[in-house]
N, C-alpha and C positions, 0 to 999 in steps of 0.2 A: 403220626408215626414217622419219626425222622429217618429211621432205617430204610423205609420203603422208597422214599424219594431219593435218598442217597444211593441206593442200588440202581435206580433208574438213571441218575446222572452219571454214575460210574460206567454203566453199560453204554451210555451214549458216547462218552469219551472213548471207551475202548473200541467202539464201532466206527470211530472216525469223525465224530461231529466237530472236533476242533475246539471251539469255545462253547462251554455249557454254563448256563446260569440256573441256579436253583432259586425259584421264587417261593419263599416259605414264610410262615408267621415269624414276626420279629424275634419272638422269645426263643426260637430254636436255631437262629442263624449261626451262632457259634458252634452248636452241635453238628450241624450238617457240614460246616466248614472244616471241622476237624476230621470228619469221616472222609471227606474228599478234598484234599488241599488244592487240587488242580481245577476245582470248579468255583466259579464266581457265585455270589449270593445277592439276592434282592429281598430285603426285609419288607414284609407286607403287613397291612393293618389287620389286627386280630381282635377276637372277642376275649372274654374272661377265661375261656377254656383253650386258648391258643389256636382257635380255628379261624380260618380266613373269613373276612366279612365282604359284603358286596363292594365296599370301597376299594378293595384290592384290585378289582378289574381295571380301574383307571391307572393304577400303578403299573400293572402289566401292560396295558395298552400303550403306554408311553414308550415301551421297548419294541413295539411291532416293527418300526422302521429299521431296527438293527438286528432283526431276528429272521431266521429262515423257516423254522417250524417250531411247534410247541407241543407239549404233552401235559395232560392233567389227569389226576386221579390217585396215583399211588400215595398212600398215607394221608389222604385228604381229610377224612372224617365226613360226617353228615350233619347238616343243620339247615334251617330255613334260609339263612344268608348264603350258605354254600350252594343251595339250589339256584338262587338268583345269579351267583357268580358263574357257575358252570353253564347255566343256560345262556347267559350273555356271551360268554366265550364261544360256545358252540354256534350261536346265532350270528355273531358279528365279527369275530376275529378274522382278519383278511388272509391269514396264513394257513398252510396245512396244519391240522391238529390231530393228535392221537389221544383218544378218550378211553380211559381205563378205570377199573376198580371203583372207588367211591365217586368218581365223576359220573359213571354210569348209574350208580345207585341214587345219586342226587337227581339225575334226570328222571329216573323212574319215580322218585318221590314227588317230583314237580309235575308229573303228568305225562311223561314220555318224551319222545324225540320231537324237537321243535323244527319249524321251518328255518332254513339257514340261508344267509346271504353272503357268507364268508368263503374261506378257502375250502379245499378238500378235507374230508374227515375220515379217520380210520377208527373203528370201534374194536376193542379187544376184550370182549366179555368172556368169563368162564360160564358154565351152564347155569349157575345160580343167578348171576347178574343178568344173563340173557333171559332167563325166565321172568325176572321182574320187569324187563323192558318189553319183551315180546308177548308175554302171557302164555308161552308154551312151557310146559313142565320140564324141569331139568332131566327127569327120567325118560323123556321122549326124545332120544338122540336124533332120529331121522326127522321128526317134526321140527326140532330146533334148527337143524341144518337147512331144511326147506324154508323156514321162516327167515333165516339169515340171508339166503339167496334172494328171496322176495323183497325183504327190507332193503337190501343193498341196491337192487334194481329200482325200487320205488323212490328212494331218497338220494340216489347218486353217491353212495358212500361205499367204503370198503369195510367189510366185517371179518374179523379174525375170531372165530368161535373156538376157544381153547378146549383141549381135551386130549384123549389118547391119540387120536388122529385129528389134529387141529385143522379146521376148515378155513380157507382164505377165499373170499368171494367178493367180486364187485358187481354181482348180479348178472354179468355176462359170462364170466368164467368162474369155475369153482375148482379148488385144489385141495386135496386131502394130504396132509403131510405124513411122511413115512420115516422121519427121524425122531429121535428121542428115546427115553428110557424111564422106567418107573422110578429110578433113582433121583430124578429131577423133581419129583412131587413133594417139594418142600417150600416153605414160605419164602416169598420173594422172587421166585422164578418168573412169575408174570411181570413183576416190576422190571426185571432185566429185559424181557422181550419188548416192553414199551420203549425203553431207552434205545434199543437196537433199531426198531422201526423208525423212530424219530430221527436218529442219526443218519440212516440211509436216505430218508427223504431230504435231509439237509444236503446230501451229496448229489442230489439231482435225480434220484429215482422217482418214478411215479408212485403215488401211495400204494397202488396195487402191487407193483413190482417190489417196493421196499418191504411190504408186509410179507410177500411170498419168500423173498430171500432171507429176511430176518427169522421167520418161523423155521425155515429149513436149517439155517445156521445155529439157531438157538437149540434145537434138538440135537444137532450134531455136536455142539460144544459140550452138552451134557454127556453124550456118549464118550467123547474124548476124555472128559474129566473123570468119568467113572472108570474107564480103562486105565488111565494113568495112575489113579489113586487106589485102584482095586478095592473100591468101596461100594456098599449097598446104597449109600446116600450121597448125593451131590448137593451141597449147599449153594444158595444163590450166589454168594460172593466167590465161591470156587468156580462156578460156571462162567463167571465174567472173565476169568483168567484164560479161558480157552476160546473166547469169541474170535480173536484175530485168526487163529488157525482154522476155525470152523468156517469163517467167512471166505478165506482164501480157497479152501477146499470146495465150498459150495459154488463159488464163482467159477472155478475151474471146470466144474461139472456142467 
């Protein structure tokens, strides 16, 4: 899904990442380039359905020396080869990584969270994705939150459990977000958050602090967009336009 990764890349740029590269199946390189003219592209090996194969890992790994952080998942799809690719990235990539959407689903399909020897990891599941990984039903909000805190402490990761009051935890601290609006409950909003977290890590924030600030600013951007547009719905691409103002406001607080 080219639109998902394009939203993530645009949000990363708008959040201050500077240089952003979209590593996507070769067949959609031109599509994502048109959607984001300011983003570089890296064409990756693909299968007959335009899904990345395990060979793509080595193409990505060649860029580690020129990269500050990475994100994986928006628009990715699910397959046996993608399970191997995501698992290898999570296990071995030496840089901070943000794992979202189908990257989480592929990990669940592959048997769950692996042991990692790479850099810090931030997981950004919605309740359905977290249910598949943790085994706690999406309807059990408190149970899911407790599982996130326990998992974060056990594995040394940061978890952003998205919802009406998004939880950010590193297992030692837990923060429930109080910004946002029902108007932002549209497709692509989570992709924007992934780009924001990744960009803030690129600027030197710890994964926990980057996640905390991004979640707060993400919700505030939606509030600003809704107020300015006087609309019941804030589309993901509209939310991006208010990231800068929301970040400045959130930092000032």
